[in-house]
N, C-alpha and C positions, 0 to 999 in steps of 0.2 A: 504494500500500500504506500502510495506517495503522500506523505504527511507534511503539511506546511506548518511550521512552528513560528508564531509571532512572539516577539519578546524573547528571542532565542538566546541572547547573551545576559539576560537578567538572572537573578538568583534561582528562580523556579525554571525558567526557560532552559538553562544549562542542563538541569536534570531531565527535562523533557527530551531534549536532543539526544542525550546519552542513552536514556532508557528506550526511546523509540528505535534508535539504531540497534541496540542490544536485542530488541524484540523482532528484528528483521525487517523493519520498515525502511523505505527510502525516505530520507528527511531533507526538506528544504528549510534551512535555518534563516529566518528573516529578522534583521535588526537594523536600527538606524545607523549604528556604528559597529558592524560585525567585526569580530576578532579574526585576524588572519592566522593561518597555521598550515601545516602540511596537508595535502589532499587526503581524504579518508573515503574508503569505499562506501557508497550509499549516501554521502552527504554533499549537498549543494548549499553554498552560502550566498545569500542575497542581501544587498543593501537596499533598504526601503524605509521611508518614514510612514508609519501607519496612518498619519493624518493626511497623506497624499493619496487621493483615490487612484490615480493612474499607476503609481508605484505598487499599490496593493493589488490592483488588477493584474499587473505583470507577475507578481509573486504567486498569486493564487492559480494562475493559468496552468493547467495540467495536473493540479492536485486532486487527490481523492478524499482528503479530510483535512480539517484545520484544527490546530491546537493553539489557543490564544492565552498567553500568560502576561498580558499587558499589566503594568503596575507602576505606581509612583509613590514616593514617600508621603506620609500624611502631612498635610499643611492646611491652614485656614484659607489659603488663596483658592480662587476658583479652579476647578479641575474639569477637563473635558476629554481627556485621552481615552477613558474607557468607552464612553458613548460614541465619540467621533471615530475612534479606531475600529470598534466593532461594527459601526454603521458602514464604514468603508469595506470591512471584511465581508459583511453580509451582502452588500451590493455586488462585490466581486464574485462571491459564490453564486449568486443568482445569474450573473453574466456568464459564468463558465460552467454552470450546471453541477456545482459541487454541493452536496447535501449535508455532510456530517460536520458539525461545529461543536467543539468542546471548549468552553471559555471560563475564565476564573472570575469569581465575584467574591463575596464574603458572607460568613455566617451572621455578621452584624445585621444584615438586611432582614433576617427573620426575627420578628418581635418576640418569639418564643425562646430565643437563644439566651438562656440564663444557666450557665454551667453549674451543676450540682456541687455544693461544697466549696464554692469560690466566693465567699461573702465579700472579701475585700475587693476583688475584681468587680463583682456585680454592682457594688454600692459606691465604689470610689473610682477605680481605674476606667471602667467602661464608660461611665458618664463623662469623665474628664477627657480621655483620649479618643475613644470611638465616637462619642456623641458631640464632642466639641471640636477638638483638634482635627479629627478625621471626618467631620461633617460633610465637607465639600466632596471628598473622595467617595463617601458612601452615597451621597445624593447623585453623583454621576454614575455610580454602579447601578442605582435604581433605574436611571434612564437607560443604561445599557441593557439591563435585564428586560425592561419593557420592550425595547426594539427587537431583541433576540426572540422573546416569546411571541411577538407579533409576526415574525417571519414564518415562512412555510418550510424552514430547514429542519433537519433532524438534529436539534440542538440538545446539549446538556450544559446547564449552568452549574459550575463546580464551586462549592462554598466551603473554603477552609476556615478554621478558627485562627487563633494567633499564630502567625507563621514564625518558624525558627529553623536554623540550619542543623542538620544531622546527616552524617556521611552515607548512611545506608537506609534502605527501605525497611520499615518495621511491619508488624502485624496491624496495620491501620484498620479503622472501621469506617464504613460508609452507611448513610441513611438518607431517605428521601427528605428534602427540604432542610431539616435541622438535626444536629446530633449533639448529644450531651457530653461536650468536651471543650476544654479551654484552648488547646494547642493543636497545631498541625505541622509536622515536619515537611519541609519543601520536597524532600525526596518522596514522602508518602503522597503528597498532593500530585506530584508528577506521575507516580505509579498509578494512582487512581484514574488519572486522565488518559494515560496510555492504554490502560485496560479497557476503557470505554470505546477504543477504536474497534474492538472486536466483541463488544457486549452491548446489547440493546436495552438493558434493564432501566436505564435512566434517560432514554431518548424522550425528548420533550418534557423533561423533569429537571428539578434542581437536586443536586447530589451533594450532601454535606460530607466532609472528610475530617476525621479527627485521629490524632496519635495518642495512644494510651500507654505504650510500653516504655517511653522515655519522656522526661519532662524538663524543660529548660528553666533557668532562673528568671523570674519576672524582672528582678532588678537588672540583670544582665541585658535582657531584651530592651528595657527602657534606656539603658546607657548606650547601647548600640544604635538605637533610633535617634538619640540626641546627637551622637557623633556623626551619624549619617546625614543629618540635616545641616551640619556645619560644613560639610564638604562641598 
């Protein structure tokens, strides 16, 4: 299967590329500033800005499925990359007759997401970071989810919880719409998305993904987010 990965050089996109290749898929890695490296069997690297409709059309041409891991750091400034990027992807898919789309959103968008046993997060951190600092990102994710749902594509909206780095895939859990968990390893998020290339359980549904076997430090995650914003 020729799989086009948008956001291929991002922290989740890199996992998507590696795991899709390992699963035997032909991969087109799309990024605004793609990393250069030695040629690899099955991998094509494409430079494209997801906000440029023509560039997206060219990247999607010849594809069989799309994996989108677009993302930006949380900021109170207006954000449009999720909705604009996915709108261009959807338009290109319609143009080229590609049906399968698997795109990343967030568990925050489901009002039922209140992880069990996480009192401090639910009462302090979630209102402060997700509902205030991350408000513009999540508003744009809602716009993105609406336009994807309104398409006639075979879409899956993937909803991770708090993302963190872990080197390997764990025994992650998936559920429809919302899952009871605070964290999602990026390797697990990627694995759940690649698995959907050959699984129709969550076609035209939202799929929540959580990691339960390992747990990051909340303080460490907040520190890395603060450092990330300063760069």
